[in-house]
C-alpha positions in Angstrom: 0.0 0.0 0.0 1.4 3.4 -1.0 1.1 6.1 1.6 2.1 9.7 1.1 3.9 11.4 3.9 4.2 15.1 4.7 7.0 17.0 6.4 5.5 19.6 8.7 7.8 22.5 9.7 6.6 24.9 12.4 8.7 28.0 13.1 7.5 29.9 16.1 8.3 32.1 19.0 9.6 30.0 21.9 6.8 31.4 24.2 4.3 29.0 22.5 6.6 26.0 22.1 5.2 24.1 25.1 1.6 24.8 23.9 2.3 23.4 20.4 4.1 20.3 21.6 1.5 19.5 24.2 -1.3 19.6 21.6 0.7 17.6 19.1 1.4 14.9 21.6 -2.2 14.9 22.8 -3.8 14.8 19.3 -1.4 12.6 17.3 -0.7 9.3 18.9 3.0 8.3 18.8 4.1 11.5 17.0 7.9 11.8 16.6 9.5 15.2 16.0 12.7 17.1 16.1 13.0 20.5 17.7 15.8 23.0 17.0 15.4 25.2 20.1 17.3 28.3 19.3 16.4 29.4 15.8 17.3 33.0 14.8 16.4 34.8 11.7 14.7 37.8 10.2 11.0 37.8 9.3 8.9 40.1 7.2 7.3 41.9 10.2 8.7 44.5 12.6 11.9 43.7 14.4 12.1 43.8 18.2 15.1 44.3 20.4 16.8 46.4 17.8 18.5 43.5 16.0 17.7 40.8 13.4 16.2 38.2 15.7 12.6 37.6 14.5 10.8 38.7 16.6 12.5 37.1 19.6 14.0 33.7 20.1 12.3 31.0 18.0 12.2 27.3 17.6 11.8 25.0 14.6 9.9 21.7 14.9 10.0 19.1 12.1 7.9 16.0 11.9 6.7 13.5 9.3 3.0 12.5 9.2 0.3 11.0 7.0 -2.5 13.2 5.6 -4.6 12.8 8.7 -1.7 13.9 10.8 -1.1 16.9 8.6 -4.7 17.9 9.0 -4.4 17.7 12.7 -1.2 19.7 12.7 -2.9 22.4 10.7 -5.9 22.5 13.1 -3.5 22.7 16.2 -1.5 25.4 14.6 -4.6 27.5 13.8 -5.9 27.0 17.4 -2.6 28.2 18.9 -2.4 31.1 16.4 -5.9 32.1 17.3 -5.1 31.9 21.1 -1.9 33.9 20.7 -2.4 36.2 17.6 0.6 38.4 18.4 3.1 35.6 18.4 5.2 35.1 15.2 4.3 31.6 13.9 4.6 29.9 10.5 3.6 26.4 9.3 4.9 24.8 6.1 4.2 21.4 4.6 6.2 19.5 2.0 4.8 16.3 0.4 7.2 13.4 0.4 7.4 10.7 -2.2 5.0 7.7 -1.8 6.5 4.8 0.1 
């Protein structure tokens, strides 16, 4: 059986990291992920702290899921974004080859 997998990448302010991870683990049984805890960069919105850190300290989370998992991640992301609208957050998906 061929199953498409999706790589989800969440780039977000560290202030919501625990909220995102808690919901991912709660909603997607057995999810495995990698977190890069100290991501720095420059975003398209206003800078804070007078330097190029966007907008503060960020983290990046990567995980691979099926279509159902991707839908859950999008719903979780949207819920957190609605709860914390001022936090810088981005979500990206890339479709992997069928396996």
